[in-house]
FIDO-246174 format. One record per residue (C-alpha): residue number from 1; residue in one letter; x, y, z. Coordinates in steps of 0.2 Angstrom, whole numbers. Example, Ala and Ser with C-alpha at 12.3 -4.5 7.8 and 13.67 -1.06 7.14 Angstrom:
2
{finu 1 dose a X 62 Y -22 Z 39}
{finu 2 dose s X 68 Y -5 Z 36}
//
This chain:
287
{finu 1 dose m X 368 Y -10 Z -643}
{finu 2 dose a X 356 Y -26 Z -643}
{finu 3 dose q X 349 Y -32 Z -626}
{finu 4 dose n X 354 Y -49 Z -621}
{finu 5 dose k X 341 Y -56 Z -609}
{finu 6 dose n X 351 Y -67 Z -602}
{finu 7 dose e X 362 Y -54 Z -595}
{finu 8 dose l X 360 Y -47 Z -577}
{finu 9 dose r X 359 Y -27 Z -581}
{finu 10 dose v X 366 Y -18 Z -566}
{finu 11 dose g X 368 Y 2 Z -568}
{finu 12 dose y X 380 Y 14 Z -558}
{finu 13 dose q X 383 Y 31 Z -558}
{finu 14 dose g X 400 Y 34 Z -567}
{finu 15 dose s X 412 Y 25 Z -577}
{finu 16 dose e X 423 Y 11 Z -578}
{finu 17 dose g X 431 Y 10 Z -563}
{finu 18 dose a X 421 Y 18 Z -551}
{finu 19 dose y X 418 Y 14 Z -534}
{finu 20 dose s X 401 Y 9 Z -538}
{finu 21 dose e X 406 Y -1 Z -551}
{finu 22 dose l X 415 Y -10 Z -540}
{finu 23 dose a X 401 Y -12 Z -527}
{finu 24 dose a X 390 Y -19 Z -543}
{finu 25 dose k X 403 Y -32 Z -546}
{finu 26 dose q X 404 Y -37 Z -528}
{finu 27 dose h X 388 Y -38 Z -525}
{finu 28 dose f X 382 Y -48 Z -539}
{finu 29 dose a X 398 Y -60 Z -539}
{finu 30 dose g X 387 Y -76 Z -537}
{finu 31 dose a X 375 Y -72 Z -548}
{finu 32 dose d X 369 Y -85 Z -559}
{finu 33 dose q X 370 Y -74 Z -575}
{finu 34 dose p X 383 Y -66 Z -585}
{finu 35 dose l X 385 Y -48 Z -575}
{finu 36 dose r X 385 Y -33 Z -587}
{finu 37 dose c X 389 Y -16 Z -579}
{finu 38 dose i X 381 Y 0 Z -587}
{finu 39 dose g X 389 Y 18 Z -582}
{finu 40 dose y X 377 Y 34 Z -580}
{finu 41 dose h X 382 Y 52 Z -581}
{finu 42 dose s X 370 Y 54 Z -565}
{finu 43 dose f X 359 Y 45 Z -552}
{finu 44 dose r X 343 Y 50 Z -560}
{finu 45 dose q X 347 Y 46 Z -576}
{finu 46 dose m X 351 Y 26 Z -569}
{finu 47 dose l X 338 Y 27 Z -559}
{finu 48 dose e X 324 Y 32 Z -575}
{finu 49 dose a X 333 Y 19 Z -584}
{finu 50 dose l X 329 Y 7 Z -570}
{finu 51 dose k X 311 Y 13 Z -571}
{finu 52 dose a X 311 Y 10 Z -590}
{finu 53 dose g X 314 Y -9 Z -589}
{finu 54 dose k X 332 Y -5 Z -598}
{finu 55 dose l X 340 Y -10 Z -580}
{finu 56 dose d X 337 Y -24 Z -569}
{finu 57 dose y X 344 Y -16 Z -554}
{finu 58 dose a X 354 Y -1 Z -549}
{finu 59 dose v X 369 Y 4 Z -538}
{finu 60 dose l X 366 Y 19 Z -527}
{finu 61 dose p X 378 Y 26 Z -514}
{finu 62 dose i X 366 Y 31 Z -499}
{finu 63 dose e X 380 Y 37 Z -487}
{finu 64 dose n X 399 Y 38 Z -482}
{finu 65 dose s X 407 Y 35 Z -466}
{finu 66 dose i X 415 Y 51 Z -466}
{finu 67 dose a X 408 Y 62 Z -476}
{finu 68 dose g X 389 Y 58 Z -472}
{finu 69 dose s X 372 Y 56 Z -481}
{finu 70 dose i X 372 Y 57 Z -499}
{finu 71 dose n X 355 Y 68 Z -501}
{finu 72 dose e X 352 Y 69 Z -519}
{finu 73 dose s X 352 Y 50 Z -517}
{finu 74 dose y X 338 Y 51 Z -503}
{finu 75 dose d X 327 Y 64 Z -511}
{finu 76 dose l X 327 Y 52 Z -529}
{finu 77 dose l X 323 Y 38 Z -517}
{finu 78 dose a X 307 Y 45 Z -509}
{finu 79 dose k X 299 Y 51 Z -525}
{finu 80 dose m X 305 Y 37 Z -536}
{finu 81 dose g X 294 Y 24 Z -531}
{finu 82 dose l X 308 Y 11 Z -535}
{finu 83 dose s X 312 Y -2 Z -520}
{finu 84 dose l X 328 Y -6 Z -509}
{finu 85 dose v X 332 Y -25 Z -512}
{finu 86 dose g X 350 Y -24 Z -505}
{finu 87 dose e X 366 Y -14 Z -497}
{finu 88 dose e X 383 Y -16 Z -500}
{finu 89 dose f X 398 Y -8 Z -491}
{finu 90 dose q X 411 Y -3 Z -504}
{finu 91 dose p X 427 Y 1 Z -495}
{finu 92 dose i X 436 Y 18 Z -502}
{finu 93 dose a X 455 Y 17 Z -502}
{finu 94 dose h X 461 Y 33 Z -511}
{finu 95 dose c X 477 Y 33 Z -523}
{finu 96 dose l X 485 Y 50 Z -533}
{finu 97 dose i X 486 Y 41 Z -551}
{finu 98 dose g X 499 Y 52 Z -563}
{finu 99 dose a X 500 Y 53 Z -582}
{finu 100 dose a X 518 Y 46 Z -579}
{finu 101 dose e X 530 Y 42 Z -564}
{finu 102 dose v X 535 Y 57 Z -555}
{finu 103 dose a X 539 Y 65 Z -541}
{finu 104 dose v X 522 Y 72 Z -530}
{finu 105 dose s X 530 Y 87 Z -528}
{finu 106 dose d X 531 Y 90 Z -547}
{finu 107 dose i X 508 Y 90 Z -548}
{finu 108 dose r X 501 Y 106 Z -552}
{finu 109 dose r X 483 Y 99 Z -554}
{finu 110 dose v X 473 Y 88 Z -546}
{finu 111 dose f X 456 Y 81 Z -553}
{finu 112 dose s X 443 Y 70 Z -544}
{finu 113 dose h X 424 Y 70 Z -536}
{finu 114 dose p X 421 Y 83 Z -526}
{finu 115 dose v X 418 Y 70 Z -509}
{finu 116 dose a X 434 Y 60 Z -515}
{finu 117 dose l X 444 Y 78 Z -515}
{finu 118 dose a X 437 Y 84 Z -498}
{finu 119 dose q X 442 Y 66 Z -487}
{finu 120 dose c X 460 Y 68 Z -496}
{finu 121 dose g X 461 Y 85 Z -490}
{finu 122 dose g X 474 Y 86 Z -477}
{finu 123 dose f X 485 Y 77 Z -492}
{finu 124 dose l X 481 Y 89 Z -505}
{finu 125 dose e X 483 Y 105 Z -493}
{finu 126 dose a X 501 Y 99 Z -491}
{finu 127 dose l X 503 Y 100 Z -509}
{finu 128 dose q X 515 Y 117 Z -515}
{finu 129 dose d X 509 Y 126 Z -528}
{finu 130 dose c X 495 Y 114 Z -533}
{finu 131 dose h X 478 Y 118 Z -539}
{finu 132 dose v X 463 Y 106 Z -536}
{finu 133 dose e X 447 Y 104 Z -549}
{finu 134 dose a X 431 Y 95 Z -547}
{finu 135 dose f X 427 Y 83 Z -559}
{finu 136 dose a X 411 Y 71 Z -561}
{finu 137 dose d X 418 Y 54 Z -556}
{finu 138 dose t X 434 Y 49 Z -548}
{finu 139 dose a X 436 Y 35 Z -564}
{finu 140 dose m X 433 Y 49 Z -576}
{finu 141 dose s X 447 Y 61 Z -569}
{finu 142 dose v X 458 Y 45 Z -572}
{finu 143 dose a X 452 Y 45 Z -589}
{finu 144 dose k X 456 Y 63 Z -591}
{finu 145 dose v X 474 Y 64 Z -583}
{finu 146 dose k X 477 Y 50 Z -598}
{finu 147 dose q X 472 Y 60 Z -611}
{finu 148 dose d X 479 Y 76 Z -607}
{finu 149 dose a X 494 Y 67 Z -604}
{finu 150 dose d X 502 Y 80 Z -594}
{finu 151 dose p X 515 Y 74 Z -582}
{finu 152 dose t X 509 Y 90 Z -568}
{finu 153 dose q X 492 Y 81 Z -567}
{finu 154 dose a X 485 Y 68 Z -557}
{finu 155 dose a X 470 Y 61 Z -551}
{finu 156 dose i X 461 Y 53 Z -537}
{finu 157 dose a X 453 Y 37 Z -539}
{finu 158 dose s X 455 Y 20 Z -535}
{finu 159 dose e X 469 Y 7 Z -537}
{finu 160 dose q X 456 Y -3 Z -551}
{finu 161 dose a X 456 Y 15 Z -561}
{finu 162 dose a X 474 Y 16 Z -563}
{finu 163 dose a X 475 Y -2 Z -569}
{finu 164 dose l X 461 Y -2 Z -580}
{finu 165 dose h X 470 Y 12 Z -588}
{finu 166 dose g X 488 Y 8 Z -588}
{finu 167 dose l X 495 Y 26 Z -575}
{finu 168 dose p X 505 Y 23 Z -562}
{finu 169 dose i X 500 Y 25 Z -543}
{finu 170 dose l X 511 Y 42 Z -535}
{finu 171 dose r X 506 Y 39 Z -520}
{finu 172 dose r X 493 Y 25 Z -511}
{finu 173 dose e X 482 Y 28 Z -492}
{finu 174 dose i X 479 Y 47 Z -496}
{finu 175 dose a X 463 Y 48 Z -487}
{finu 176 dose d X 461 Y 59 Z -470}
{finu 177 dose h X 455 Y 43 Z -461}
{finu 178 dose p X 460 Y 25 Z -467}
{finu 179 dose e X 442 Y 17 Z -463}
{finu 180 dose n X 432 Y 24 Z -475}
{finu 181 dose f X 418 Y 16 Z -482}
{finu 182 dose t X 404 Y 19 Z -492}
{finu 183 dose r X 385 Y 11 Z -491}
{finu 184 dose m X 376 Y 5 Z -508}
{finu 185 dose v X 361 Y 2 Z -510}
{finu 186 dose i X 353 Y -11 Z -521}
{finu 187 dose v X 338 Y -3 Z -531}
{finu 188 dose a X 325 Y -12 Z -539}
{finu 189 dose s X 309 Y -9 Z -549}
{finu 190 dose e X 299 Y -21 Z -536}
{finu 191 dose p X 301 Y -25 Z -518}
{finu 192 dose a X 310 Y -43 Z -512}
{finu 193 dose h X 304 Y -54 Z -499}
{finu 194 dose y X 314 Y -63 Z -485}
{finu 195 dose e X 311 Y -78 Z -476}
{finu 196 dose p X 306 Y -70 Z -458}
{finu 197 dose g X 320 Y -77 Z -450}
{finu 198 dose v X 333 Y -68 Z -463}
{finu 199 dose p X 341 Y -55 Z -451}
{finu 200 dose c X 336 Y -39 Z -461}
{finu 201 dose k X 337 Y -20 Z -463}
{finu 202 dose t X 321 Y -10 Z -468}
{finu 203 dose s X 322 Y 6 Z -474}
{finu 204 dose l X 307 Y 20 Z -473}
{finu 205 dose v X 303 Y 37 Z -476}
{finu 206 dose f X 289 Y 46 Z -467}
{finu 207 dose s X 283 Y 63 Z -462}
{finu 208 dose t X 272 Y 68 Z -444}
{finu 209 dose i X 261 Y 80 Z -439}
{finu 210 dose h X 269 Y 97 Z -437}
{finu 211 dose e X 266 Y 98 Z -419}
{finu 212 dose q X 277 Y 94 Z -400}
{finu 213 dose g X 281 Y 77 Z -398}
{finu 214 dose a X 277 Y 70 Z -415}
{finu 215 dose l X 293 Y 63 Z -417}
{finu 216 dose a X 296 Y 57 Z -403}
{finu 217 dose r X 280 Y 48 Z -403}
{finu 218 dose c X 285 Y 36 Z -418}
{finu 219 dose i X 304 Y 35 Z -411}
{finu 220 dose a X 295 Y 26 Z -395}
{finu 221 dose i X 286 Y 13 Z -407}
{finu 222 dose f X 301 Y 6 Z -414}
{finu 223 dose a X 307 Y 3 Z -394}
{finu 224 dose e X 292 Y -3 Z -389}
{finu 225 dose r X 293 Y -17 Z -403}
{finu 226 dose g X 312 Y -19 Z -399}
{finu 227 dose l X 319 Y -13 Z -414}
{finu 228 dose n X 336 Y -6 Z -417}
{finu 229 dose l X 336 Y 10 Z -425}
{finu 230 dose t X 351 Y 12 Z -435}
{finu 231 dose k X 348 Y 29 Z -443}
{finu 232 dose i X 338 Y 43 Z -443}
{finu 233 dose e X 340 Y 57 Z -453}
{finu 234 dose s X 328 Y 74 Z -457}
{finu 235 dose r X 328 Y 81 Z -476}
{finu 236 dose p X 316 Y 97 Z -480}
{finu 237 dose k X 299 Y 93 Z -485}
{finu 238 dose p X 297 Y 98 Z -505}
{finu 239 dose d X 287 Y 115 Z -504}
{finu 240 dose t X 283 Y 115 Z -487}
{finu 241 dose p X 295 Y 127 Z -478}
{finu 242 dose f X 304 Y 122 Z -462}
{finu 243 dose e X 295 Y 105 Z -462}
{finu 244 dose y X 304 Y 90 Z -464}
{finu 245 dose v X 302 Y 71 Z -469}
{finu 246 dose f X 312 Y 57 Z -459}
{finu 247 dose y X 322 Y 44 Z -466}
{finu 248 dose v X 323 Y 30 Z -455}
{finu 249 dose d X 334 Y 13 Z -455}
{finu 250 dose f X 330 Y -2 Z -443}
{finu 251 dose e X 334 Y -19 Z -441}
{finu 252 dose g X 317 Y -29 Z -444}
{finu 253 dose n X 311 Y -40 Z -458}
{finu 254 dose i X 295 Y -31 Z -466}
{finu 255 dose d X 289 Y -51 Z -465}
{finu 256 dose r X 291 Y -55 Z -448}
{finu 257 dose e X 275 Y -49 Z -438}
{finu 258 dose t X 283 Y -37 Z -427}
{finu 259 dose t X 289 Y -26 Z -440}
{finu 260 dose q X 270 Y -27 Z -449}
{finu 261 dose e X 264 Y -22 Z -431}
{finu 262 dose a X 275 Y -8 Z -427}
{finu 263 dose l X 274 Y -1 Z -447}
{finu 264 dose e X 254 Y -2 Z -440}
{finu 265 dose d X 255 Y 8 Z -427}
{finu 266 dose l X 267 Y 21 Z -435}
{finu 267 dose k X 253 Y 24 Z -450}
{finu 268 dose e X 241 Y 30 Z -436}
{finu 269 dose v X 254 Y 44 Z -430}
{finu 270 dose t X 263 Y 50 Z -446}
{finu 271 dose t X 255 Y 61 Z -462}
{finu 272 dose f X 264 Y 48 Z -474}
{finu 273 dose l X 274 Y 34 Z -473}
{finu 274 dose t X 285 Y 25 Z -488}
{finu 275 dose v X 294 Y 7 Z -483}
{finu 276 dose l X 309 Y 9 Z -496}
{finu 277 dose g X 314 Y -10 Z -494}
{finu 278 dose s X 319 Y -24 Z -482}
{finu 279 dose y X 335 Y -31 Z -486}
{finu 280 dose p X 348 Y -43 Z -478}
{finu 281 dose t X 359 Y -34 Z -466}
{finu 282 dose r X 377 Y -31 Z -471}
{finu 283 dose r X 392 Y -25 Z -459}
{finu 284 dose a X 406 Y -14 Z -466}
{finu 285 dose g X 422 Y -24 Z -470}
{finu 286 dose l X 411 Y -39 Z -470}
{finu 287 dose s X 404 Y -50 Z -484}
//
């Protein structure tokens, strides 16, 4: 397909109607250029396309308010040398979508992404004689139900995915928890910079010396500078059993002197430190 250089090319994982595509359209709604959203089979394929210059941005889900962190996303960010330049909180409103207008009690097989299935566990457990099957993507599961045209099959996905494929919604709001958001980060090949007065969140990955009190010294640096930590999480360090890297988000614009001083202090007590990006702060449920 020929590339239009005037287009804003944004990648997402999944197919048309996926929650990540909805987040992309929401985040770039005010862009000056026409938006072209491009679906990829996996997070890695999407980020490799970004590194290769085939995309301007990529939308990567990083954590869910119910299911927690998406570890694959963190692991890829740590080693691919890309930059976070924004974030979006996408509301997740799961629907049961059928091939035809049938009673929910007639459904014998339900397809969806494993995370979506887990988020609707209570609803699925209440179904009688129904087999649940994991699928690569929520929107793809809707396409499968449409293609099979079996009235005993259904998919769990968004209202938009149902509309896209012209299929009926058999039941709305089927998630165990109604307040369900996925935090998506906007990834670019180069970092972005914002005026020091713009409220930003900064994301880091670092490792400490493997000794008592090492992490506490790191956390104290943020407190001393008045920087609020919004997330801290550990992940195993590749090829080093029982040692860890730490992912941290804190409220601070990297172009402010206070933030730069904190990072300089942090370098003194870490074995490596990478700034994943600094970007305007958003809030779940708010624009």
